[in-house]
C-alpha positions in Angstrom: -4.2 -3.3 -6.3 -1.9 -4.8 -4.3 0.6 -4.7 -7.5 0.0 -1.0 -7.4 0.5 -0.9 -3.6 4.1 -2.7 -3.9 5.7 -0.7 -5.8 5.4 2.9 -4.4 6.0 0.8 -1.2 9.4 -0.1 -2.3 10.4 2.9 -3.5 9.8 4.5 -0.2 11.6 1.4 1.5 14.1 2.0 -1.3 14.6 6.1 -0.6 14.2 5.9 3.2 17.3 3.2 3.5 19.6 5.3 0.4 18.7 8.3 2.8 20.1 6.4 5.7 23.4 5.8 3.5 23.0 2.2 2.5 24.2 1.5 -0.7 22.1 1.9 -3.8 22.2 -1.7 -4.4 21.1 -2.9 -0.8 18.6 -0.3 -0.7 17.2 -1.9 -4.3 17.3 -5.2 -2.8 15.7 -4.4 0.6 12.8 -2.1 -1.6 12.0 -5.2 -3.5 11.9 -7.7 -1.0 9.3 -5.5 0.6 6.9 -6.4 -1.6 8.2 -9.5 -2.4 6.1 -10.8 1.1 2.7 -10.4 -0.5 3.2 -12.7 -3.1 4.2 -15.2 -0.5 1.0 -14.9 1.6 -1.2 -15.6 -0.8 -1.8 -19.2 -1.0 -1.9 -18.9 3.1 -4.4 -16.3 2.1 -6.3 -18.2 -0.4 -6.8 -20.9 2.2 -8.1 -18.8 5.0 -10.6 -17.5 2.6 -11.9 -20.7 1.3 -13.0 -21.3 5.2 -14.2 -17.9 5.9 -15.5 -17.0 2.7 -18.9 -14.8 4.6 -16.3 -12.6 6.3 -14.3 -11.9 3.6 -15.8 -8.9 2.3 -16.3 -7.5 6.1 -12.7 -7.9 6.9 -11.2 -6.7 4.0 -13.4 -3.4 4.3 -12.2 -2.8 7.7 -8.6 -3.1 6.1 -9.0 -0.4 3.4 -10.8 1.4 5.6 -7.7 1.0 8.3 -5.0 2.3 5.3 -7.4 4.7 4.1 -7.2 6.4 8.2 -3.4 5.9 8.3 -2.9 7.6 5.1 -5.2 10.7 6.5 -4.4 10.3 9.9 -0.4 10.1 9.2 0.6 10.6 5.8 -1.3 14.0 4.5 -0.5 16.2 7.9 3.0 15.1 7.2 2.7 16.1 3.9 1.0 19.5 5.0 3.9 20.3 7.3 6.7 19.6 4.4 4.1 22.3 2.4 3.0 19.2 -0.1 -0.6 19.1 1.7 -2.6 19.5 -1.8 -0.1 17.1 -3.8 -1.0 14.5 -0.9 -4.4 14.7 -0.7 -5.4 14.9 -4.2 -2.6 11.4 -4.6 -4.7 9.6 -1.8 -8.3 10.6 -3.5 -7.3 9.3 -7.1 -5.5 6.4 -5.9 -9.1 5.4 -3.8 -10.8 6.2 -7.1 -7.9 3.9 -9.1 -8.8 1.0 -6.7 -12.3 1.3 -6.7 -12.1 2.0 -10.8 -10.1 -1.3 -11.3 -12.5 -3.1 -8.6 -15.7 -2.0 -10.9 -13.8 -3.4 -14.0 -12.7 -7.1 -12.8 -15.4 -7.2 -10.5 
């Protein structure tokens, strides 16, 4: 699910930089770089998870809730203002369902 999240994150970063006048090459580089930070946190994250394995499910549920809150509170209203509210809401619901489906398949 992190990989699925990194792809649109990189596209958003690249598109925003491109619209601000950055070159296509620099925009693409910054987009890739924004997604490359997640794999760098794998080792420290795995060590921290080993130490606090009992708290991990609770912490991850709070993190997931925070991400859903940000989308519902910021992204969907912004999309409503631009006339894309239905698409944003359906995409949010589809994304949550997709992550739940992947979690059920893997876990």
